[in-house]
C-alpha positions as CSV (number, residue, x, y, z in Angstrom):
1,M,-0.1,0.2,-0.2
2,D,1.3,3.5,-0.8
3,H,1.1,5.4,2.6
4,R,0.7,8.5,0.5
5,D,-2.8,7.5,-0.1
6,D,-3.8,7.6,3.7
7,P,-7.0,9.4,4.3
8,S,-5.5,10.9,7.4
9,S,-3.2,13.0,5.3
10,Q,-5.9,14.2,2.7
11,N,-7.8,16.6,4.8
12,L,-5.4,19.0,6.0
13,Y,-6.3,21.7,3.6
14,Q,-10.0,21.1,4.3
15,K,-9.5,21.1,8.0
16,E,-7.4,24.3,7.6
17,L,-10.3,26.1,5.4
18,E,-12.7,24.9,8.1
19,E,-10.6,26.7,10.8
20,Q,-10.4,29.7,8.7
21,M,-14.4,29.9,8.1
22,S,-15.4,29.2,11.9
23,G,-12.6,32.0,13.1
24,N,-10.8,29.6,15.1
25,Q,-7.5,29.6,13.5
26,V,-4.8,31.7,14.9
27,I,-3.3,34.2,12.7
28,Y,0.4,34.2,13.2
29,N,2.6,37.2,12.3
30,D,4.5,35.9,9.2
31,Q,6.6,38.9,8.5
32,V,10.3,39.7,8.8
33,M,12.1,43.0,8.3
34,I,14.8,43.2,5.9
35,N,16.4,46.4,5.2
36,G,13.6,48.0,7.0
37,K,10.9,46.7,4.8
38,P,8.5,43.9,5.8
39,H,8.7,40.5,4.0
40,R,6.3,37.4,4.4
41,V,7.9,34.2,5.3
42,P,6.1,30.6,5.6
43,Y,8.1,29.7,8.4
44,K,10.2,30.9,11.3
45,M,11.1,28.7,14.1
46,I,10.7,24.9,13.2
47,K,12.6,21.8,14.2
48,E,15.5,19.6,12.7
49,V,16.0,16.2,13.7
50,E,18.8,13.9,13.0
51,F,18.3,9.9,13.3
52,S,21.6,8.4,13.3
53,G,22.4,4.5,13.7
54,V,20.0,3.6,11.3
55,N,19.9,-0.3,10.4
56,K,21.4,-0.9,7.1
57,E,19.5,-4.0,6.6
58,Q,16.3,-2.0,7.2
59,M,17.4,0.6,4.7
60,I,18.2,-2.4,2.1
61,D,20.3,-0.3,-0.5
62,M,21.1,3.2,-1.7
63,E,18.1,3.3,-4.0
64,H,15.6,2.4,-1.0
65,A,17.3,5.4,0.8
66,A,16.6,7.4,-2.1
67,R,12.9,6.4,-2.1
68,L,12.7,7.2,1.4
69,Q,14.1,10.8,0.8
70,Y,11.6,11.4,-1.9
71,R,8.6,10.1,0.0
72,L,9.6,12.2,2.8
73,M,10.0,15.3,0.7
74,L,6.4,14.5,-0.6
75,Q,5.0,15.4,3.0
76,D,3.6,18.7,3.4
77,T,5.0,18.9,6.8
78,V,8.7,18.2,5.7
79,I,10.8,21.2,4.7
80,R,14.0,19.4,3.8
81,A,15.0,15.7,4.1
82,K,18.6,14.0,3.7
83,V,19.0,10.3,3.8
84,E,22.4,8.9,3.9
85,F,22.7,5.0,3.4
86,V,26.8,5.0,3.9
87,K,26.5,7.1,7.2
88,Q,23.4,5.2,8.3
89,K,21.7,8.9,9.1
90,I,18.4,10.6,8.4
91,T,18.1,14.3,8.7
92,V,14.6,15.9,8.3
93,V,13.8,19.6,8.9
94,Y,10.1,19.4,9.6
95,N,7.1,21.8,10.8
96,P,6.5,20.8,14.2
97,V,3.0,20.8,16.3
98,G,3.0,24.1,17.9
99,A,4.9,26.2,15.5
100,E,3.8,29.5,15.2
101,N,2.7,29.4,11.6
102,N,-0.4,28.1,9.4
103,K,1.3,25.6,7.4
104,P,0.7,21.6,7.9
105,K,2.2,20.5,10.9
106,I,3.4,17.0,12.2
107,S,4.7,15.5,15.5
108,K,8.1,13.9,16.1
109,E,6.2,10.6,16.8
110,D,4.1,10.7,13.7
111,L,7.2,11.6,11.8
112,I,9.0,8.5,13.0
113,N,5.9,6.5,12.3
114,F,6.0,7.6,9.0
115,I,9.3,6.6,8.3
116,G,8.6,3.0,10.3
117,K,5.8,2.5,7.6
118,E,8.3,2.8,4.9
119,G,10.3,-0.2,6.6
120,V,13.1,1.7,8.7
121,R,12.7,1.6,12.6
122,I,14.3,4.5,14.4
123,D,16.1,4.2,17.7
124,P,15.0,6.9,19.8
125,S,17.9,7.0,22.2
126,Q,20.1,8.1,18.9
127,M,18.2,11.0,17.9
128,K,19.1,14.6,18.0
129,E,16.5,17.6,17.6
130,R,17.3,21.2,17.9
131,D,15.7,24.4,16.7
132,F,15.8,25.5,13.2
133,D,15.6,29.1,12.4
134,Y,13.9,29.0,8.8
135,F,14.7,32.7,7.9
136,K,18.4,32.7,9.1
137,E,19.2,29.1,8.0
138,M,17.4,28.7,4.6
139,Y,15.5,31.8,3.7
140,T,18.4,34.2,3.5
141,Y,20.8,31.4,2.8
142,Q,21.3,32.5,-1.2
143,F,21.8,36.1,-0.5
144,S,24.3,35.7,2.3
145,P,26.0,32.4,1.9
146,P,28.7,31.3,4.2
147,S,32.2,32.6,3.5
148,V,34.5,30.1,1.7
149,R,37.2,29.0,4.1
150,E,40.7,30.1,3.0
151,R,43.1,27.0,3.0
152,P,46.8,27.0,2.4
153,P,48.3,25.1,-0.2
154,Y,49.3,21.4,0.1
155,G,52.6,21.5,2.4
156,Y,52.2,24.6,3.8
157,T,50.8,25.8,7.2
158,M,48.2,28.8,7.5
159,E,51.0,31.0,8.8
160,E,53.5,30.2,5.9
161,W,50.9,30.9,3.5
162,K,50.0,34.3,4.8
163,K,53.5,35.6,4.6
164,M,54.0,34.2,1.0
165,R,50.3,35.1,-0.2
166,D,50.8,38.3,-1.5
167,E,54.1,37.5,-3.7
168,Y,52.4,34.5,-4.8
169,N,49.3,36.3,-5.9
170,K,51.3,38.9,-7.8
171,K,53.5,36.3,-9.9
172,A,50.5,34.7,-10.8
173,A,48.7,37.7,-12.1
174,D,52.2,38.6,-13.9
175,G,52.2,35.1,-15.3
176,R,48.6,35.3,-16.7
177,V,49.7,38.7,-18.6
178,D,53.0,36.9,-20.0
179,N,51.0,34.0,-21.1
180,Y,48.5,36.3,-23.0
181,K,51.1,38.3,-24.7
182,K,52.7,34.9,-25.9
183,F,49.2,33.9,-27.1
184,Q,48.9,37.2,-29.1
185,E,52.5,36.4,-30.5
186,W,51.1,33.0,-31.6
187,Q,48.2,34.5,-33.1
188,D,50.4,36.7,-35.4
189,S,52.6,34.1,-36.4
190,Y,49.8,31.6,-37.0
191,A,48.3,34.6,-39.3
192,E,51.8,35.3,-41.1
193,R,52.2,31.4,-41.9
194,H,48.5,31.1,-43.3
195,P,47.6,34.4,-45.0
196,D,44.7,32.7,-47.0
197,I,42.8,32.5,-43.7
198,L,42.7,36.0,-42.5
199,G,45.6,37.8,-44.3
200,E,46.3,40.0,-41.7
201,R,47.8,40.6,-38.0
202,M,45.2,39.8,-35.6
203,S,46.5,41.5,-32.5
204,A,49.0,43.8,-33.9
205,T,46.5,46.3,-35.5
206,P,43.0,46.8,-34.8
207,K,40.5,44.8,-37.2
208,K,39.2,46.8,-39.9
209,Q,37.0,43.8,-41.3
210,G,35.1,41.3,-39.2
211,L,35.5,37.5,-39.8
212,M,31.4,37.3,-40.9
213,E,32.7,40.3,-43.5
214,K,35.5,38.4,-44.7
215,L,33.7,35.2,-45.3
216,F,30.4,36.7,-46.6
217,G,31.1,40.3,-47.6
218,K,29.9,43.5,-46.4
219,K,26.3,44.2,-45.9
220,K,24.7,47.1,-47.7
221,G,24.4,50.5,-46.2
222,D,21.5,52.6,-46.1
223,K,22.0,54.1,-49.6
224,E,23.4,51.1,-51.0
225,K,21.9,48.3,-53.0
226,G,22.1,44.4,-53.0
227,F,24.4,42.4,-50.9
228,W,27.7,41.1,-52.2
229,F,28.7,37.6,-51.4
230,H,32.3,36.6,-51.3
231,G,33.2,34.4,-54.2
232,V,30.2,34.9,-56.2
């Protein structure tokens, strides 16, 4: 049986609509201030739970783990899910019961029961749960990602790298300039050896005629008539 067809999970929106119509639904403040302007966010403080020590025999194989992750993500109450077969770990960010938002919610026990229906039993003693700030840890992540940590080259300590970094970067920049000059020289020598291709030095003088004009001729101007095709 596909547990996604469970009737208990199909009436969430109907219940929410009935609560709205009856006036029993609590309306939470779903706005945050960004640069002095209010923005609406679907969640604020939610939960992240990590189940470690998952039995590999129950998870079966990597395909089954991927299927479990996919079915977790199909749940309206799950925001993010990651199932790691090799590390025997399942990490889920979900909307818990009691969170201050009007989105569908699920309890930790129901989440464990759902995973159990997929054939994976969770050991509560190997479970870690923490508060998850949706706005800071997910919503604004793409606008202010964590800085990339600087690493020294292989064989050097960070103190040695800091002393040699400026000189190394200067030599690398000079090397790029020298390499480009050598490439220009190669362009010129190639054009001289093959005058039938372009017939002029490419880097020494500005191009007076583009490649498309060399191949197809010059397009007519405003007062000119016709179109001359090279070779015709």
